[in-house]
N, C-alpha and C positions, 0 to 999 in steps of 0.2 A: 871396266871392260877388260877382258883378258887379251893382252897384246900378243900372246903366243899364237892365238888363232889367226890373227891378222898376218903374222909372219908366215904361218903355214899356208894360208891362202895365197899370199904373194909368191911363196916358193913354188907352189903347185902351178901358178900362172906362168912363172918364168920357165919352169921345167917343161910344161906343156907347149909353150911357144917355141922353145928350142927343138923339141921333138917334132912339132908340126912343120917347122921350117926345114929340118933335115929330111923328113919324109917327103915333103913336097919337092925338094931339090932332087931327091932320088927317083921321082916320078911315081911315087905311091901316094897319090892324093886321097884315095879312099881310106887308106890306113891313117893318114894325117887327120882326116875328119873324125875317124873313130877315136883316135887318141885325144883329140880336143873334146869330143863328147864324153869320154871317160873322165877327163879332168874336171869338166863342168859338173858331172854327176857326183863326183867325190865332194866337191865344194858345196854342191846343193844339199847333200846329206848333212854336212856339218852345219849349214845355216838352218836347216829344218830342225835339227836337234836343239840349236840355240833358241829358236823361236818357241819350241815346246817348253824349254826351261823358262823363257820369259813369261809365257802364259801361265805356267804353274806358279811362278813368283807373284804375278799380278793377282791371281786367285787367292793366294795365301795372304797377301798384304791387305786386300780389300774384303777378305773373308767371303768370297763369292762361292756359292755351292757348298 
């Protein structure tokens, strides 16, 4: 497994948590939630791409389809 992706996900999580805390302290809770949602969406796209690669690899290994 590629460790770079794990570090990217951890970095995004730390960055988003800092932004969320700062925005919440500033009284902009709606922007804090949008920031969190944006970070989650970015990470979700990365994970979906990895799952697509996994399914492609499984298909080629077992010669499905």
